C-alpha positions as CSV (number, residue, x, y, z in Angstrom):
1,X,-39.7,-29.7,-17.8
2,X,-38.4,-26.6,-16.1
3,X,-35.5,-26.9,-13.7
4,X,-36.7,-25.3,-10.4
5,X,-33.1,-24.6,-9.4
6,X,-32.8,-22.1,-12.2
7,X,-36.3,-20.7,-12.3
8,X,-35.2,-17.1,-11.9
9,X,-36.9,-16.6,-8.5
10,X,-33.8,-17.7,-6.6
11,X,-31.7,-15.3,-8.7
12,X,-34.1,-12.4,-8.0
13,X,-34.2,-13.3,-4.3
14,X,-30.5,-13.5,-4.1
15,X,-29.9,-10.3,-6.0
16,X,-29.9,-8.1,-2.9
17,X,-27.7,-10.5,-1.0
18,X,-25.4,-10.9,-3.9
19,X,-24.9,-7.2,-4.4
20,X,-24.6,-6.5,-0.6
21,X,-22.0,-9.2,0.0
22,X,-20.0,-8.3,-3.1
23,X,-20.0,-4.7,-2.1
24,X,-18.8,-5.5,1.4
25,X,-16.2,-7.8,0.0
26,X,-14.9,-5.3,-2.5
27,X,-14.7,-2.6,0.2
28,X,-12.8,-4.9,2.6
29,X,-10.5,-6.1,-0.1
30,X,-9.8,-2.4,-1.1
31,X,-9.1,-1.5,2.5
32,X,-6.8,-4.5,2.9
33,X,-5.0,-3.6,-0.3
34,X,-4.5,0.0,0.9
35,X,-3.3,-1.3,4.2
36,X,-0.8,-3.6,2.4
37,X,0.7,-0.5,0.6
38,X,0.9,1.4,3.9
39,X,2.7,-1.5,5.5
40,X,5.1,-1.9,2.5
41,X,5.9,1.8,2.8
42,X,6.5,1.5,6.5
43,X,8.7,-1.6,6.2
44,X,10.7,0.1,3.4
45,X,11.7,3.0,5.6
46,X,11.7,1.3,9.0
47,X,14.8,0.7,11.1
48,X,15.3,-2.5,13.1
49,X,16.0,-2.7,16.9
50,X,15.8,-5.3,19.6
51,X,13.2,-4.5,22.3
52,X,12.2,-6.0,25.6
53,X,8.7,-6.5,27.0
54,X,8.6,-4.1,30.0
55,X,5.0,-4.8,31.1
56,X,1.6,-6.2,29.9
57,X,-1.2,-3.7,29.7
58,X,-4.6,-5.2,30.5
59,X,-7.8,-3.9,29.0
60,X,-11.2,-5.1,30.1
61,X,-13.3,-6.1,27.2
62,X,-16.0,-3.4,26.6
63,X,-18.7,-6.0,25.7
64,X,-20.1,-7.4,29.0
65,X,-21.2,-10.7,27.4
66,X,-17.5,-11.5,26.4
67,X,-16.8,-12.6,30.0
68,X,-19.0,-15.7,29.4
69,X,-18.0,-16.2,25.7
70,X,-14.2,-15.6,25.8
71,X,-13.2,-16.4,29.3
72,X,-11.8,-13.6,31.5
73,X,-12.8,-10.7,29.3
74,X,-9.3,-9.3,29.6
75,X,-7.0,-8.5,26.7
76,X,-3.3,-8.4,27.2
77,X,-1.2,-5.9,25.2
78,X,2.6,-6.1,25.4
79,X,4.5,-2.8,26.1
80,X,7.9,-2.8,24.4
81,X,10.9,-0.7,25.2
82,X,13.7,-0.3,22.6
83,X,16.5,2.1,21.8
84,X,16.7,4.0,18.6
85,X,19.9,4.2,16.5
86,X,20.7,7.4,18.3
87,X,20.3,5.8,21.7
88,X,16.9,7.3,22.7
89,X,14.7,4.9,24.7
90,X,11.1,4.5,23.3
91,X,8.2,2.6,24.8
92,X,5.2,1.6,22.7
93,X,2.2,-0.7,23.2
94,X,1.6,-3.3,20.5
95,X,-1.4,-2.7,18.4
96,X,-2.7,-6.2,18.9
97,X,-3.5,-8.0,22.1
98,X,-4.6,-11.5,23.1
99,X,-6.7,-13.2,25.8
100,X,-3.7,-15.0,27.0
101,X,-0.4,-13.2,27.3
102,X,1.8,-14.0,24.3
103,X,4.9,-12.6,25.9
104,X,6.3,-12.4,29.4
105,X,7.9,-9.3,30.9
106,X,11.6,-9.4,30.0
107,X,11.2,-11.3,26.7
108,X,13.3,-9.9,23.8
109,X,11.4,-9.1,20.7
110,X,12.4,-7.7,17.2
111,X,11.1,-4.2,16.6
112,X,10.5,-2.2,13.4
113,X,10.2,1.6,13.9
114,X,10.0,4.7,11.8
115,X,13.3,6.6,12.3
116,X,11.5,9.9,11.8
117,X,8.8,8.9,14.3
118,X,10.0,6.2,16.7
119,X,6.5,6.0,18.4
120,X,5.3,4.4,15.1
121,X,6.7,1.0,16.0
122,X,5.6,-2.6,15.6
123,X,6.8,-5.9,17.0
124,X,8.5,-7.5,13.9
125,X,6.5,-10.7,13.5
126,X,4.2,-11.8,10.7
127,X,1.1,-11.1,12.9
128,X,2.5,-7.9,14.4
129,X,3.2,-6.3,11.0
130,X,0.7,-8.0,8.6
131,X,-2.1,-9.1,10.9
132,X,-4.6,-6.3,10.2
133,X,-4.3,-6.4,6.4
134,X,-4.5,-10.2,6.4
135,X,-7.7,-10.1,8.4
136,X,-9.2,-7.5,6.1
137,X,-8.2,-9.4,2.9
138,X,-9.4,-12.7,4.3
139,X,-12.9,-11.5,5.4
140,X,-13.2,-9.5,2.2
141,X,-12.5,-12.6,0.1
142,X,-15.1,-14.6,2.1
143,X,-17.8,-11.9,1.5
144,X,-16.9,-11.6,-2.2
145,X,-17.1,-15.4,-2.6
146,X,-20.5,-15.4,-0.8
147,X,-21.7,-12.6,-3.1
148,X,-20.9,-14.7,-6.2
149,X,-22.4,-17.9,-4.8
150,X,-25.6,-16.3,-3.5
151,X,-27.5,-16.6,-6.8
152,X,-26.8,-20.3,-6.9
153,X,-27.7,-21.1,-3.3
154,X,-31.0,-19.3,-2.8
155,X,-32.8,-21.2,-5.6
156,X,-32.6,-24.4,-3.7
157,X,-34.3,-23.2,-0.5
158,X,-36.8,-25.6,0.9
159,X,-40.4,-24.7,0.0
160,X,-41.3,-23.9,3.6
161,X,-38.7,-21.1,3.6
162,X,-39.5,-19.7,0.1
163,X,-41.8,-16.9,-0.6
164,X,-43.3,-17.5,-4.0
165,X,-43.9,-14.1,-5.5
């Protein structure tokens, strides 16, 4: 008796999804890996400083439906001021924001900055430095896993959802 789970139709049906999800996963993992090397290069040459939050920039979310989904629709970005090793004051806006302010004006924060280009600065926290590559690597891993699991999942689709070719 033939096992309907492995009749080949599910594998054929899942072929496109498998390749698509694997491709997206590999691209995101590659982008995350490249980003990790960029961050490692930055942290290797970066100088340390102590900064203060001088204001919170607010940006209205561009997607109108986000007001209902995410609350206020406003994203708060901390603006940090620090002094370089030669005493020059530099302001920068953090690359990541949040719906609720993570910091208050006047808070002290650790800063990493490129001594050759002090505007290239980051708040020295795990999320502030590694957030973007972690997101890329995490989403890439999920897509890659789905790509490998797709051939096994589509063979068990209920008959009402299957197209028998």
